[in-house]
Each structure stands twice: as C-alpha cells, then as structure tokens.
C-alpha positions in Angstrom: -8.1 5.8 -24.6 -5.9 8.4 -23.0 -2.2 8.2 -23.9 0.2 6.9 -21.2 2.4 9.4 -19.5 5.9 9.7 -21.0 8.4 7.5 -19.1 11.1 9.5 -17.4 14.5 8.7 -18.8 17.6 7.3 -17.1 16.2 5.5 -14.1 14.5 2.1 -13.6 10.8 2.0 -13.1 8.8 1.1 -10.0 6.3 -1.7 -10.7 3.4 -2.0 -8.2 1.3 -5.1 -8.3 -1.8 -4.7 -6.2 -5.4 -3.5 -6.0 -7.5 -0.9 -7.6 -10.8 -0.3 -5.8 -13.6 2.2 -5.7 -13.7 4.0 -2.3 -16.9 5.3 -0.9 -15.7 7.6 1.9 -18.3 8.7 4.5 -17.1 11.3 7.0 -19.4 11.7 10.0 -18.8 14.2 12.8 -21.2 12.4 15.2 -21.2 8.8 16.2 -23.2 6.4 14.1 -26.8 6.1 15.3 -28.2 2.6 14.6 -31.7 2.5 13.1 -31.8 6.0 11.8 -29.9 8.7 9.9 -26.4 10.0 10.7 -25.4 13.1 8.7 -22.2 12.6 6.7 -20.1 14.0 3.9 -19.9 11.2 1.3 -17.6 11.0 -1.8 -16.9 8.3 -4.3 -13.2 8.2 -5.2 -10.6 6.0 -6.9 -8.6 4.0 -4.3 -6.9 0.7 -3.5 -3.7 0.3 -1.5 -1.6 -0.6 -4.5 -3.0 2.1 -6.7 -2.7 4.7 -4.0 0.9 3.9 -3.4 1.7 4.0 -7.1 0.1 7.5 -7.4 2.0 8.8 -4.5 5.3 7.4 -6.0 4.5 9.0 -9.3 3.9 12.4 -7.6 7.7 12.7 -7.4 7.5 13.5 -11.1 10.8 11.9 -12.1 10.0 8.2 -11.7 8.3 5.9 -14.1 5.6 4.0 -12.1 3.7 1.0 -13.5 0.7 -0.7 -12.0 -0.7 -4.2 -12.6 -4.2 -4.7 -11.2 -7.6 -6.2 -12.0 -10.9 -4.3 -12.3 -14.5 -4.8 -13.4 -15.6 -3.6 -16.8 -18.1 -1.1 -15.3 -15.5 1.3 -14.0 -12.3 0.3 -15.9 -12.1 3.5 -18.0 -12.8 5.7 -15.0 -10.0 4.1 -13.0 -7.6 4.1 -16.0 -8.1 7.8 -16.5 -7.5 8.5 -12.8 -4.3 6.6 -12.8 -3.1 8.2 -16.1 -3.9 11.6 -14.7 -1.8 10.8 -11.7 1.2 9.9 -13.8 0.9 6.1 -13.5 1.2 3.7 -16.4 -1.6 1.2 -15.7 -2.1 -2.3 -17.0 -5.6 -3.1 -15.9 -6.9 -6.6 -16.5 -10.7 -6.6 -17.1 -12.4 -9.3 -15.0 -15.2 -11.1 -16.9 -17.2 -12.0 -13.8 -16.7 -9.6 -10.9 -17.0 -5.8 -10.6 -14.2 -3.6 -9.3 -13.6 -4.0 -5.6 -15.4 -1.5 -3.4 -14.4 -0.2 0.1 -16.7 1.8 2.3 -14.6 3.9 4.6 -16.4 5.3 7.7 -14.4 8.2 9.0 -15.2 9.5 12.5 -14.5 12.9 14.1 -11.0 11.7 15.0 -10.2 11.1 11.3 -9.7 7.4 12.0 -11.4 5.1 9.5 -13.2 1.7 9.6 -13.4 -0.2 6.3 -16.1 -2.4 4.9 -14.4 -4.3 2.1 -15.8 -6.1 -1.0 -12.6 -7.2 -2.8 -14.5 -7.9 -6.1 -12.1 -8.3 -9.0 -9.0 -7.0 -7.2 -8.0 -10.3 -5.6 -8.8 -12.3 -8.7 -5.4 -11.5 -10.3 -3.8 -14.8 -11.3 -0.5 -16.0 -12.7 -2.1 -15.9 -16.1 -2.1 -12.0 -15.7 1.7 -12.0 -15.2 4.5 -12.0 -17.8 8.2 -12.0 -16.8 8.7 -9.2 -19.4 6.7 -6.9 -17.1 10.0 -6.6 -15.1 11.9 -5.2 -18.2 13.3 -1.9 -17.1 12.0 -2.3 -13.6 14.3 -1.3 -10.7 11.9 -2.2 -7.9 8.8 -4.4 -7.5 6.3 -3.5 -4.8 3.6 -6.1 -3.8 0.4 -5.0 -2.0 -0.2 -7.3 0.9 -3.8 -7.7 -0.1 -2.5 -10.1 -2.8 -1.5 -12.6 -0.2 -5.0 -13.0 1.2 -6.7 -14.9 -1.6 -5.5 -18.1 -3.4 -5.4 -16.8 -6.9 -3.7 -13.4 -6.2 -1.3 -15.1 -3.8 -0.1 -17.4 -6.6 0.5 -14.4 -8.7 2.5 -12.6 -6.0 4.7 -15.7 -5.5 5.4 -15.9 -9.3 6.2 -12.2 -9.5 8.4 -12.4 -6.4 10.2 -15.5 -7.8 10.8 -13.8 -11.2 12.0 -10.6 -9.5 14.5 -12.5 -7.4 15.8 -14.3 -10.5 16.5 -10.9 -12.1 17.9 -9.3 -8.9 15.1 -6.8 -8.8 14.5 -5.8 -5.1 11.0 -6.4 -3.7 9.0 -4.7 -1.0 5.7 -5.8 0.6 3.1 -3.8 2.5 1.2 -6.2 4.8 -2.0 -4.1 4.2 -4.5 -5.2 6.8 -4.2 -6.4 10.4 -7.6 -8.0 10.1 -6.8 -10.1 7.1 -3.3 -10.9 8.6 -5.0 -12.3 11.7 -7.2 -14.5 9.6 -4.4 -15.7 7.4 -1.9 -16.2 10.3 1.4 -14.3 10.8 3.7 -17.2 10.0 1.9 -18.1 6.8 2.1 -14.5 5.6 5.8 -14.2 6.4 6.5 -17.6 4.7 4.5 -16.5 1.6 6.4 -13.2 1.3 9.8 -14.7 2.0 12.4 -13.2 -0.3 11.2 -9.6 -0.1 13.9 -7.2 1.0 11.6 -4.5 2.5 8.6 -4.9 4.8 6.4 -1.8 5.4 3.8 -2.6 8.2 2.0 -0.2 10.4 2.4 -0.8 14.1 -0.6 -3.0 14.5 0.6 -5.2 11.7 4.1 -5.3 13.0 2.9 -6.4 16.5 0.7 -9.1 14.9 3.4 -10.4 12.6 6.0 -10.5 15.4 3.5 -12.0 17.7 4.0 -9.4 20.4 1.0 -9.6 22.6 -0.6 -7.4 25.3 -0.2 -3.6 25.8 2.9 -3.0 23.7 3.6 0.7 23.6 6.6 2.2 21.9 8.9 -0.5 23.4 6.8 -3.3 22.1 6.7 -1.8 18.6 10.5 -1.4 18.6 10.8 -5.0 19.7 8.4 -6.2 17.0 10.3 -4.2 14.3 13.7 -5.6 15.5 12.3 -9.2 15.5 10.8 -8.8 12.0 14.1 -7.5 10.7 15.7 -10.9 11.4 13.4 -12.3 8.7 13.3 -9.3 6.3 16.5 -7.2 5.9 14.7 -3.8 6.2 11.6 -3.2 8.2 10.0 0.3 8.2 7.1 0.6 10.7 4.7 3.5 10.2 3.2 4.8 13.5 0.8 7.5 12.5 1.4 10.6 14.6 4.5 9.0 16.1 6.3 8.9 12.8 8.2 5.8 11.6 10.7 3.4 13.0 13.4 1.6 11.0 14.9 -1.8 11.9 17.7 -3.7 10.2 19.5 -6.9 11.0 17.7 -7.4 14.3 17.9 -3.9 15.8 16.3 -0.5 15.5 18.5 1.8 13.5 16.5 5.0 13.3 13.3 6.8 14.3 11.8 9.4 12.1 9.4 12.1 13.5 6.0 12.6 11.9 5.0 15.8 10.2 2.2 17.8 11.9 -1.1 18.0 10.1 -4.7 18.7 10.8 -6.3 15.3 9.9 -9.5 15.0 8.0 -9.3 11.4 6.8 -6.6 8.9 7.5 -7.5 6.7 4.6 -4.5 6.0 2.5 -1.9 7.6 4.8 0.1 4.4 4.9 -0.1 4.1 1.1 1.2 7.7 0.8 4.1 6.8 3.0 4.9 3.7 1.0 4.8 5.5 -2.4 6.9 8.5 -1.3 9.3 6.2 0.6 9.9 4.0 -2.4 10.3 6.9 -4.8 12.9 8.5 -2.5 14.8 5.3 -2.2 14.8 4.9 -6.0 16.1 8.4 -6.3 19.1 7.4 -4.2 18.0 8.6 -0.8 19.1 6.9 2.4 16.5 4.9 4.4 16.0 7.6 7.1 15.6 10.4 4.6 13.2 8.3 2.5 11.1 7.6 5.6 11.0 11.3 6.2 9.7 11.8 2.7 7.1 9.1 3.5 6.0 11.0 6.7 5.6 14.2 4.8 3.4 12.5 2.2 1.3 10.8 4.9 0.8 14.2 6.6 -0.4 15.7 3.4 -2.7 12.6 2.7 -4.6 13.0 5.9 -5.6 16.6 5.2 -7.9 15.5 2.3 -10.6 12.9 1.6 -9.5 9.6 0.0 -6.1 8.0 -0.5 -4.7 9.7 -3.6 -2.5 12.8 -4.0 
C-alpha cells in the first residue's frame, strides 16, 4: 500500500465526499455511424466528479485534500494509487457487491462529451461510511452533486452536511448533472442541499435549478444565478468558453473571462474549475480571483484526455 502524501502544515484541509469512477474516453473525429465502425482514440482513465475536483485542488501543492468515496474491489488499488500520486489522501470504501462505477465519455470533433453512466459502487455510499471525526482538521467540505441522486448516498450527504454545519465547517455543492437534476426535480435537490454556502453549477444546471425556461442566453443565465443566490449565499456558474459568473445575495457581483485553450476533451473541465476555485478560496483568495484560478484550470483540463491534472 502506498504511503499517503504528507499533509501540508498550518491550514485546514479540504474534504471532498463524492464519486470515484473509471472513465472510458472515446474521441471520434467523425460522427458516430450506427451499425458499423467509427474510428476513435480510446483510453481508460481514473475519473469521477468528486475525485477529479480533489485532484485539481491538490494540484495547488499546499493544501491537504481528503476524499471519501466507494469503489469496487476489482480496481480499488489502481484508483487509490492514482489518487495518492495526485496528492490526495483517499479513504476508499470497498463495496462488497458492486464494481467501481464506469462512465463512457463519447467526445466529438468539437470536444464536447456525451456520457453513458453506470454508477456502480459510487452512489452506494451510506451513513455507515461516515464518521463525524472525518471533519477533524477540515476547513471546507465539498459534496459532489451525484450523491444526491440515490437514496443511500443522499442520506450520507445529509449527515455530512448536518455535521459540518454543527462544527461551522463551510460546505459547497456541485450539482453535477443536468440530466439527473431533471429526473430528481430542482426543488427537491435544492431542499436536500439546503445549508450549503456555495453552489457551483454549470449554466445548464443553473437554468434548470432556477427554472428559467426557453432560450435563455447570457441574460437568462445571469437571472438564474441571481435567483439561486437568494437560496444559497454564493453561486458561481461556469459557462465554458464564456468564463464564469458570480452571484451573491440576489444579484450578479462579478463576471470572469475564460482562458483561451485548444480543446481536445471537455471531460472534467467543471471539476477542474471546482478544485482550483476551492483551493484558491482556502488559500485566502477573493471570490473573483478564485474563479479566475478555476477558469485557468478548466482551460488546462480541456487540452488533454480525461478529467484529472
């Protein structure tokens, strides 16, 4: 078993509770052709929204980053090694029944991705996997939104959120998936994540959560962000090539430009933003500067395959 990375001294840790999955990334230059072959470049890589964000946060080099997740026995050591090598201190629960979750990412010529998701063990986290002592030394708790989409992992998220609030540990939530959000329902998701101080949706998720319908454009995204910030104190909406938008107390307070990049694969760009944003905030940066750090990380993420640094 590889030794855990040394914990940086003098600053509280970031604890991420979320998902570890195996990504199968298939990049195809031509449209998919039903019934026959489509040439593609295919790689199997470690992934998962929570794990990716943790790795990007650890990339800052001066922050202790911990991760709680559930995996299958068949790939536990591989995932543990990848996380340790990235500077993350993992606590991986081995699921006795399900394999590690798997996501097939189909990446077209425009670098946009479509996911086929088998959550496997990742959403089988339960309150039994949680201990209040996991918050010892933690300055911030981040919850992957995927946790809220299954009964067992949602119960865990609620327990972790409750314990964090009792200890005055700030909490952030990444809504994670517009498709899963639509199935769950915006109001149910917002009610379940009530108490979080930071919400980190992309623009599709923000529009869905704020129930802004029809062709929205930049004005609609701004309206959605402002509306959501009446429910969550700080809302940071990622907008891909349009950068990020920050809303607080019912109004947009800043817009941050994106960094230019030649995109290869957009998988994990939002996770990169989240990890870099949280690391910068924990280092004492203001919200707009932290969002700029997030945009820089996202720009780097899209230049390579997969969702990790």
